VEXSE-806569 format. One record per residue (C-alpha): x, y, z; residue in three letters. Coordinates in steps of 0.1 Angstrom, whole numbers, padded with zeros to 4 digits, always signed. Layout:
BEGIN
XYZala
...
This chain:
BEGIN
-0498-0227-1071met
-0517-0197-1060ser
-0504-0165-1046leu
-0508-0162-1008ser
-0530-0134-0998ser
-0506-0123-0971ser
-0476-0103-0978val
-0441-0114-0964val
-0415-0090-0951pro
-0388-0083-0977arg
-0358-0093-0956glu
-0374-0130-0952ser
-0368-0135-0989phe
-0329-0136-0983phe
-0335-0168-0962leu
-0345-0185-0994leu
-0308-0186-1002ala
-0284-0209-0984pro
-0271-0188-0956leu
-0234-0199-0963glu
-0238-0185-0998ser
-0247-0151-0987leu
-0221-0122-0983his
-0226-0089-0965ser
-0229-0070-0997asp
-0258-0093-1009asp
-0281-0080-0980val
-0266-0046-0975lys
-0292-0017-0973arg
-0318-0042-0962val
-0304-0060-0932ile
-0271-0072-0917ser
-0261-0109-0920leu
-0259-0111-0883asp
-0297-0099-0880asp
-0307-0120-0909leu
-0294-0153-0891ile
-0317-0143-0862lys
-0347-0137-0883leu
-0376-0161-0879pro
-0383-0181-0910arg
-0416-0176-0927glu
-0435-0210-0930asp
-0451-0198-0963ser
-0418-0195-0979leu
-0402-0227-0968glu
-0410-0245-0998gln
-0388-0222-1019phe
-0358-0225-0998ser
-0348-0260-1009ile
-0331-0275-1039gly
-0302-0264-1061glu
-0293-0227-1057tyr
-0280-0206-1086lys
-0272-0168-1086pro
-0292-0148-1112ala
-0287-0109-1113ile
-0267-0095-1087val
-0261-0057-1083thr
-0258-0030-1058asn
-0296-0027-1060asp
-0307-0062-1068leu
-0300-0097-1053phe
-0318-0124-1073ser
-0314-0161-1075phe
-0330-0195-1086phe
-0340-0225-1067arg
-0347-0257-1083phe
-0369-0284-1066asn
-0397-0308-1072asn
-0391-0305-1110gln
-0400-0267-1105lys
-0378-0236-1109thr
-0382-0205-1089tyr
-0367-0170-1092leu
-0364-0150-1061ile
-0361-0114-1066phe
-0351-0087-1041ile
-0350-0051-1047asp
-0327-0037-1020lys
-0335+0000-1026arg
-0354+0019-1001ser
-0392+0024-1007glu
-0387+0062-1011ser
-0366+0054-1043asp
-0393+0057-1070ala
-0370+0051-1100asp
-0385+0024-1122leu
-0359-0002-1130arg
-0362-0030-1156arg
-0344-0064-1155tyr
-0342-0092-1180asn
-0339-0128-1169phe
-0349-0143-1201phe
-0324-0171-1213gly
-0307-0175-1178leu
-0325-0210-1174val
-0335-0230-1203gly
-0364-0217-1224thr
-0383-0204-1195phe
-0400-0172-1205gly
-0427-0164-1179lys
-0430-0163-1141gly
-0461-0166-1120lys
-0459-0148-1088ile
-0464-0171-1058val
-0451-0150-1030ala
-0445-0113-1025ser
-0436-0087-0999ser
-0463-0064-1013ser
-0496-0067-1032lys
-0489-0073-1069gln
-0512-0060-1095ala
-0500-0087-1119lys
-0501-0125-1114lys
-0475-0133-1139ser
-0444-0115-1155leu
-0426-0119-1187asn
-0391-0125-1180leu
-0378-0100-1205thr
-0397-0073-1187asn
-0395-0076-1148val
-0401-0041-1134leu
-0395-0027-1099ser
-0398+0008-1087asn
-0392+0005-1050arg
-0379-0020-1024gly
-0400-0050-1030gln
-0394-0089-1033ala
-0413-0117-1048phe
-0411-0154-1058val
-0417-0163-1093leu
-0425-0200-1105glu
-0410-0202-1139leu
-0429-0217-1169cys
-0427-0218-1206glu
-0440-0189-1228leu
-0468-0209-1241tyr
-0479-0223-1208glu
-0488-0189-1195asp
-0496-0167-1224tyr
-0507-0131-1213asp
-0519-0111-1242glu
-0510-0079-1224ser
-0472-0087-1220gln
-0463-0112-1246asp
-0481-0102-1278trp
-0451-0088-1295trp
-0431-0121-1291met
-0458-0144-1305arg
-0474-0121-1331asp
-0465-0113-1368val
-0457-0076-1374ile
-0474-0066-1407tyr
-0457-0035-1424glu
-0483-0013-1444val
-0476+0015-1466ile
-0510+0032-1461thr
-0509+0049-1494ala
-0504+0016-1512ser
-0531-0006-1493tyr
-0567+0006-1499gln
-0581+0039-1513asp
-0615+0048-1499ser
-0621+0081-1515asn
-0610+0075-1550asn
-0580+0100-1551asp
-0556+0072-1561gly
-0539+0072-1526phe
-0546+0045-1500gly
-0557+0060-1467asp
-0569+0054-1431ile
-0605+0046-1439gln
-0594+0022-1466gly
-0572+0004-1442leu
-0601+0002-1417arg
-0621-0016-1446gln
-0594-0042-1450arg
-0590-0052-1412leu
-0613-0081-1419asp
-0587-0093-1442tyr
-0557-0088-1420ile
-0575-0106-1391gln
-0584-0136-1414ser
-0547-0142-1420ile
-0540-0141-1382arg
-0521-0110-1383ile
-0524-0092-1351lys
-0499-0063-1351thr
-0499-0037-1379ile
-0470-0013-1384trp
-0477+0018-1403leu
-0451+0037-1422thr
-0453+0075-1419pro
-0489+0090-1420ile
-0480+0125-1407tyr
-0480+0157-1428pro
-0453+0158-1453ser
-0443+0172-1485pro
-0439+0134-1494trp
-0405+0137-1511lys
-0395+0104-1494asp
-0428+0085-1490tyr
-0435+0105-1458gly
-0403+0101-1442tyr
-0399+0139-1446asp
-0422+0150-1419ile
-0434+0187-1415ser
-0456+0180-1384asn
-0451+0149-1361phe
-0485+0154-1343cys
-0510+0152-1370asp
-0523+0131-1400ile
-0515+0140-1435asp
-0548+0150-1453pro
-0542+0126-1480arg
-0546+0098-1454phe
-0574+0114-1434gly
-0578+0131-1400thr
-0569+0126-1364leu
-0606+0114-1360asp
-0600+0087-1387asp
-0570+0076-1369phe
-0587+0074-1335arg
-0615+0052-1352gln
-0586+0030-1366leu
-0571+0024-1331val
-0605+0017-1317ala
-0613-0008-1345asp
-0579-0024-1341val
-0581-0028-1304his
-0617-0041-1307ser
-0602-0069-1326arg
-0576-0077-1300asn
-0551-0063-1325met
-0522-0038-1321arg
-0510-0009-1340leu
-0475+0006-1339ile
-0462+0036-1359leu
-0430+0047-1375asp
-0411+0071-1353phe
-0386+0092-1373val
-0362+0109-1347pro
-0332+0113-1370asn
-0347+0143-1392his
-0375+0164-1403thr
-0388+0179-1437ser
-0371+0212-1445asn
-0408+0225-1444glu
-0411+0219-1408his
-0417+0249-1386thr
-0387+0242-1365trp
-0364+0243-1396phe
-0380+0273-1409gln
-0376+0291-1376ala
-0339+0280-1375ala
-0333+0295-1410leu
-0347+0328-1396arg
-0322+0325-1367asn
-0349+0322-1342asp
-0328+0317-1310pro
-0352+0292-1298asn
-0346+0269-1327tyr
-0311+0276-1342val
-0297+0247-1323asp
-0324+0222-1332tyr
-0303+0211-1362tyr
-0267+0206-1370val
-0249+0233-1386trp
-0213+0240-1397his
-0196+0270-1413glu
-0177+0251-1438gly
-0141+0252-1450lys
-0124+0281-1465asn
-0148+0307-1454asn
-0177+0286-1464gly
-0165+0279-1499lys
-0160+0242-1492asp
-0182+0216-1476leu
-0172+0209-1439pro
-0160+0173-1447asn
-0163+0144-1472asn
-0194+0128-1456trp
-0218+0110-1480leu
-0253+0099-1472gly
-0272+0067-1480pro
-0294+0087-1505ser
-0266+0094-1529gly
-0259+0129-1518gln
-0232+0147-1497arg
-0245+0153-1462met
-0241+0190-1464trp
-0262+0218-1480thr
-0256+0254-1479tyr
-0282+0277-1464ser
-0278+0313-1479pro
-0302+0324-1451glu
-0279+0315-1423arg
-0247+0314-1445lys
-0240+0279-1430met
-0243+0243-1440tyr
-0269+0220-1425tyr
-0264+0183-1421leu
-0286+0158-1438his
-0278+0122-1437gln
-0306+0115-1462phe
-0321+0139-1488leu
-0313+0177-1487asp
-0350+0181-1478cys
-0345+0161-1446gln
-0322+0181-1422pro
-0310+0161-1394asp
-0320+0171-1359leu
-0295+0179-1332asn
-0300+0151-1309leu
-0274+0164-1286arg
-0299+0193-1277asn
-0320+0184-1246asp
-0348+0206-1259lys
-0349+0183-1291val
-0351+0152-1270leu
-0379+0166-1250glu
-0397+0175-1283glu
-0394+0138-1294leu
-0407+0125-1260lys
-0436+0148-1264arg
-0444+0134-1298ile
-0441+0098-1285leu
-0464+0108-1256arg
-0490+0124-1281phe
-0494+0092-1299trp
-0493+0069-1269leu
-0521+0090-1255asp
-0541+0082-1285leu
-0536+0045-1280gly
-0507+0033-1301val
-0489+0002-1289asp
-0455+0011-1297gly
-0431+0023-1324phe
-0406+0013-1350arg
-0377+0039-1348ala
-0364+0047-1383asp
-0327+0049-1392ala
-0313+0047-1356val
-0277+0041-1370arg
-0276+0077-1381his
-0289+0096-1350leu
-0256+0111-1338ile
-0223+0120-1356glu
-0189+0127-1342asn
-0190+0164-1335asp
-0152+0167-1345asp
-0166+0165-1381phe
-0136+0143-1394arg
-0135+0130-1429asp
-0144+0094-1433glu
-0120+0068-1449ser
-0127+0050-1481leu
-0137+0014-1478ser
-0124-0016-1495lys
-0154-0014-1518asn
-0144+0020-1530ala
-0124+0007-1559lys
-0154-0009-1574asp
-0181+0018-1570ile
-0183+0057-1574asp
-0174+0073-1541pro
-0194+0104-1552asn
-0227+0086-1550ile
-0225+0053-1532phe
-0226+0049-1494tyr
-0207+0018-1493asp
-0176+0034-1507ala
-0168+0048-1472tyr
-0163+0035-1437glu
-0189+0053-1416his
-0169+0056-1384thr
-0180+0091-1378glu
-0216+0091-1389thr
-0231+0059-1380ala
-0236+0035-1349asp
-0220+0060-1325arg
-0222+0051-1287pro
-0246+0080-1282glu
-0270+0065-1307ser
-0271+0033-1288tyr
-0277+0055-1256ala
-0308+0072-1271leu
-0323+0040-1281val
-0321+0029-1243arg
-0334+0062-1232gln
-0365+0059-1254trp
-0371+0022-1242arg
-0370+0036-1206arg
-0394+0062-1215phe
-0420+0037-1229leu
-0415+0016-1198asp
-0423+0045-1175asn
-0452+0055-1196tyr
-0466+0021-1196ala
-0462+0017-1159tyr
-0476+0051-1150asp
-0506+0046-1173asn
-0514+0010-1165cys
-0507+0002-1203arg
-0501-0032-1219asp
-0465-0037-1230tyr
-0454-0010-1255leu
-0432-0023-1283leu
-0399-0006-1295phe
-0386-0018-1328val
-0354-0004-1343thr
-0341-0004-1380glu
-0303-0004-1383ala
-0297-0016-1418tyr
-0261-0030-1415his
-0244-0061-1426arg
-0222-0061-1393asp
-0244-0082-1372val
-0227-0071-1340gln
-0235-0035-1345lys
-0272-0045-1351val
-0272-0067-1319met
-0259-0038-1297asp
-0292-0020-1301tyr
-0308-0047-1280tyr
-0290-0032-1250gly
-0255-0041-1235ala
-0268-0063-1206asn
-0298-0074-1185arg
-0302-0040-1169glu
-0299-0018-1199glu
-0328-0027-1223arg
-0326-0011-1257gly
-0347-0024-1286ser
-0372-0052-1283asp
-0369-0061-1320val
-0335-0049-1337ser
-0346-0058-1371ile
-0326-0087-1387asn
-0320-0081-1424phe
-0297-0110-1429leu
-0324-0130-1451ile
-0327-0097-1472thr
-0290-0096-1476tyr
-0289-0132-1488tyr
-0316-0125-1513leu
-0294-0097-1526asp
-0271-0124-1541lys
-0276-0136-1576asn
-0294-0169-1583gly
-0263-0191-1584lys
-0251-0178-1550glu
-0286-0184-1533gln
-0282-0220-1520his
-0283-0238-1487gly
-0247-0233-1476leu
-0250-0194-1482glu
-0284-0193-1464leu
-0269-0213-1435asp
-0240-0188-1434glu
-0263-0159-1430gln
-0287-0177-1406leu
-0257-0187-1384thr
-0244-0152-1382lys
-0275-0141-1366trp
-0282-0172-1344gln
-0247-0172-1329thr
-0247-0134-1322lys
-0281-0130-1307val
-0275-0119-1270pro
-0287-0147-1245glu
-0311-0121-1231his
-0325-0109-1264ala
-0355-0122-1284trp
-0347-0130-1320ser
-0366-0118-1350asn
-0367-0125-1388trp
-0379-0106-1418cys
-0379-0113-1454leu
-0382-0078-1469gly
-0396-0043-1464ser
-0404-0009-1483his
-0364-0006-1488asp
-0358-0040-1505ser
-0372-0056-1535gly
-0402-0080-1533arg
-0390-0115-1520val
-0406-0135-1549thr
-0388-0113-1574ser
-0355-0120-1558arg
-0357-0158-1555leu
-0344-0179-1582pro
-0378-0196-1583ser
-0412-0181-1574thr
-0420-0215-1558glu
-0395-0210-1532leu
-0415-0184-1515ile
-0433-0212-1494asp
-0400-0224-1481gly
-0390-0188-1470phe
-0425-0184-1453tyr
-0413-0213-1432met
-0381-0197-1425leu
-0398-0165-1415leu
-0426-0181-1394leu
-0412-0213-1377leu
-0378-0200-1365gln
-0376-0189-1330ser
-0385-0150-1327gly
-0409-0124-1339thr
-0417-0123-1376ala
-0420-0092-1396leu
-0439-0093-1429leu
-0441-0068-1457tyr
-0477-0063-1471tyr
-0484-0083-1502gly
-0456-0109-1494asp
-0483-0132-1481glu
-0497-0135-1516ile
-0462-0136-1532ala
-0465-0101-1549met
-0436-0092-1573arg
-0417-0062-1583asn
-0430-0039-1610arg
-0402-0024-1631pro
-0399+0014-1635phe
-0381+0027-1664thr
-0367+0060-1677leu
-0390+0057-1706glu
-0418+0067-1682his
-0400+0090-1656pro
-0433+0105-1646glu
-0443+0073-1630glu
-0414+0074-1606ile
-0423+0086-1570val
-0390+0077-1554asp
-0369+0106-1564ile
-0339+0095-1544thr
-0331+0072-1574ala
-0323+0101-1595phe
-0294+0112-1571asn
-0275+0083-1586tyr
-0277+0095-1621gly
-0297+0080-1652glu
-0273+0049-1653lys
-0287+0037-1619tyr
-0324+0051-1616val
-0340+0020-1628glu
-0319-0001-1604glu
-0321+0020-1574arg
-0358+0032-1574thr
-0377+0016-1546arg
-0411+0021-1562asp
-0408-0015-1576cys
-0418-0030-1542gln
-0442-0003-1531arg
-0470-0008-1556thr
-0505-0010-1545pro
-0520-0040-1528met
-0536-0065-1552gln
-0571-0075-1540trp
-0591-0088-1571thr
-0589-0095-1606ser
-0624-0079-1613his
-0612-0043-1612ser
-0587-0025-1635pro
-0569-0016-1604his
-0572-0048-1585ala
-0597-0034-1561gly
-0572-0008-1548phe
-0592+0022-1560thr
-0621+0029-1581ser
-0621+0025-1620thr
-0622+0062-1625thr
-0591+0070-1603ala
-0555+0068-1610thr
-0533+0051-1586pro
-0505+0071-1574tyr
-0482+0041-1585leu
-0491+0018-1613pro
-0498-0017-1603leu
-0475-0046-1609ala
-0485-0064-1642asp
-0490-0097-1624thr
-0523-0084-1605trp
-0549-0102-1627pro
-0537-0136-1617glu
-0519-0127-1584leu
-0543-0113-1558asn
-0561-0121-1526val
-0593-0131-1543glu
-0577-0157-1565gln
-0556-0171-1539glu
-0586-0175-1515glu
-0605-0193-1542lys
-0577-0216-1551ala
-0577-0250-1535glu
-0541-0244-1524arg
-0523-0211-1524ser
-0494-0191-1510his
-0518-0171-1490leu
-0536-0202-1475lys
-0502-0218-1467leu
-0491-0185-1449phe
-0522-0185-1429arg
-0516-0221-1419gln
-0480-0213-1409leu
-0491-0183-1388val
-0514-0205-1367lys
-0487-0231-1363leu
-0461-0205-1351arg
-0484-0196-1322gln
-0481-0231-1308gln
-0453-0250-1289ser
-0426-0256-1299pro
-0425-0227-1324phe
-0434-0202-1297tyr
-0406-0204-1271gly
-0391-0238-1279gly
-0355-0251-1289his
-0342-0249-1324gln
-0311-0266-1341lys
-0299-0271-1376lys
-0300-0306-1391val
-0285-0302-1424leu
-0271-0275-1448ala
-0258-0283-1482thr
-0261-0264-1515lys
-0293-0283-1521glu
-0311-0285-1488leu
-0315-0267-1456tyr
-0332-0284-1426ala
-0338-0275-1390phe
-0359-0289-1360ile
-0379-0271-1333arg
-0389-0290-1302trp
-0400-0286-1267leu
-0410-0314-1243his
-0428-0339-1263ser
-0433-0320-1296asp
-0406-0323-1322ile
-0409-0308-1359tyr
-0386-0311-1388leu
-0386-0284-1415ile
-0370-0291-1448val
-0364-0267-1478ile
-0350-0278-1511asn
-0334-0249-1530gln
-0325-0268-1562thr
-0337-0253-1595met
-0365-0268-1616asn
-0352-0298-1636gly
-0327-0308-1609his
-0328-0344-1598glu
-0350-0352-1568pro
-0331-0351-1534ile
-0333-0382-1511thr
-0320-0378-1477thr
-0316-0401-1447asp
-0328-0380-1419phe
-0328-0410-1394val
-0291-0408-1396lys
-0289-0371-1394leu
-0309-0368-1363leu
-0289-0397-1347lys
-0321-0417-1341tyr
-0309-0451-1326pro
-0334-0471-1346asn
-0337-0478-1383lys
-0371-0466-1387glu
-0386-0431-1378leu
-0419-0416-1390leu
-0428-0380-1398gly
-0463-0369-1402glu
-0470-0340-1428val
-0482-0309-1411val
-0477-0284-1438ala
-0462-0284-1475lys
-0454-0260-1502ser
-0480-0254-1528thr
-0459-0271-1555asn
-0462-0306-1539ile
-0488-0326-1558pro
-0515-0345-1540asp
-0504-0378-1554ala
-0469-0374-1538ser
-0461-0395-1506pro
-0459-0361-1488ile
-0489-0346-1507gly
-0514-0347-1481lys
-0514-0334-1444glu
-0515-0364-1421gly
-0495-0387-1445asn
-0469-0407-1425arg
-0436-0411-1442ile
-0404-0430-1435glu
-0376-0404-1426leu
-0346-0426-1437asn
-0355-0419-1474gln
-0373-0385-1476leu
-0374-0374-1512thr
-0381-0337-1522leu
-0384-0323-1557gln
-0370-0289-1566ser
-0383-0260-1546asn
-0403-0280-1524glu
-0407-0274-1487ser
-0420-0294-1459leu
-0430-0294-1422val
-0432-0327-1405leu
-0441-0337-1369arg
-0417-0364-1357leu
-0435-0394-1343leu
-0410-0400-1316ser
-0400-0389-1280ser
-0375-0360-1276val
-0355-0383-1254leu
-0350-0407-1283asp
-0335-0382-1306ile
-0298-0374-1296pro
-0296-0342-1317leu
-0323-0326-1294cys
-0299-0331-1265ile
-0274-0304-1258gly
-0271-0267-1267asn
-0298-0252-1289asp
-0295-0225-1314gln
């Protein structure tokens, strides 16, 4: 259906609801009920006024509802504010009706710049009304709005990706040289960890200038070229936004040390106890240090949730908040497509500065160095931190609207095992949007467990925690690891299982986040005190010699492995020394080798990325089929397409597992066929499931240890009772 060229008076849209269902408050500020009844009906709107009626979001400023007729669903949206009210409002209708994720504008009270809207992001800045014909995400894909929901977000440590000038550090020009590769694996969104000027005591998260490029990575002109290159490929680029702290070398902090009145309140200060002899309280940070360091210049303590070289900004100071918006605007003006906000749990502390209580874990760990020894009720996940996330989301919405930009993504990192606290960063309701992607670390926590505890039941517990807590209005996400957690392949009981975890990452509902090198199953490189000069992550030394080797994060941050034909795997020249030594596995585990192999982790990863961009993986239903110690299986479906994903987690040498999926799917007939779509690289060609296109009976599906499989079911959704009912 096409949008009518004529516009329709706003008050006429109220007549699309049954008059008997309307109350005076519903139409207040636009028209009275008495006048509405007298209003002539618009012929062009009549087709939207029949069928089942259901209220949607109803507030003082908005009246919205659904009409269902002729197998179509319509959303009627009426902003009741006056046209003089230019405040931009955002509403989220996603999840209110089935799996609908988009709406095509088929009638409007004003001319509309866009022909369709993403239901997570319905914007209105003045009194307007329109009708949306709802459709599935995949049916009306709009790159400008929907890119972040379908794409894989690829995290890159620039220093570790590609060195172009032979100084041992990866750089922006090196990244530009590797864009062909990133594009070849169907990655469309790149997330860069900090590339700003920094003393580099914490891999660049100690920032001395938020609005420039560190010379080790290049220049602002290099960055402009990178943005242009990325956008020319129809790809996206997002940057790390670090609002919690700066480097102690930042000009703001140096000015604060000098008692410059313009900057003294840019950071959090305390006189301490006993005339400054004792720390203000017992707060311990996640970097193994007490949160307070004494400044002899100011004769006060400054707060640092992380390293003592990373003083915390005072985010209760409006001037600081304006500085942060200026920083966001600076990079947006250069063309970046969004941000990943670092450490949002730690933005605001209780300004009563009360001590924190010991946790139940304190009896097993040293409370002088380990963060988990405390209940961080005073320093983490404060209500004001959630409010800041919402404020930054509104800033991005306004910037995109005012500058006619495509959707600007806002990702948040809240590293916490309490799922509800992570969920709250999405925003409390459909009118208060927070994070688009509040990163889900539950698979990472699962991988923290030892090999015997890694099994299907435990995996199911972690996945279910997330799936049952995701707000109805939120878009889910999955990640396997990051710069703060060990390489996935090194944490699995068998390296062959990485293929099954690709399937979990890419084929479940939601955005996928991938850490560079995981697509070729890169592994950790151990760092030891025998060679302390190799260790870059100085945070590890805060825990004492006993824990350095265990706590260093250098293991997972080693340079990308490109080829076996260079002493440094193609990361840098033969005459340069990489800033971090490469993992010992690089001669056999690199991009070149995996591209040459007939089957490889990289090739399967690429295949699964392509698959996830299609229905039903993009926007369809999901439901668990089976979770035992040995197997985890789930289905994805939408309309006529049904897929079964099965992962066998038994160790090598275990007996094959045979399962009757006909029974588990509650299929009424005895026979049900599945067609092999994708398979783990350890499945031999001679196996009945060894070739794509093979069809097999699902009443006796057999998988060997560590094998994983994607099957398309050769049946109608209506014939599979498990597909009927609530989805996860």
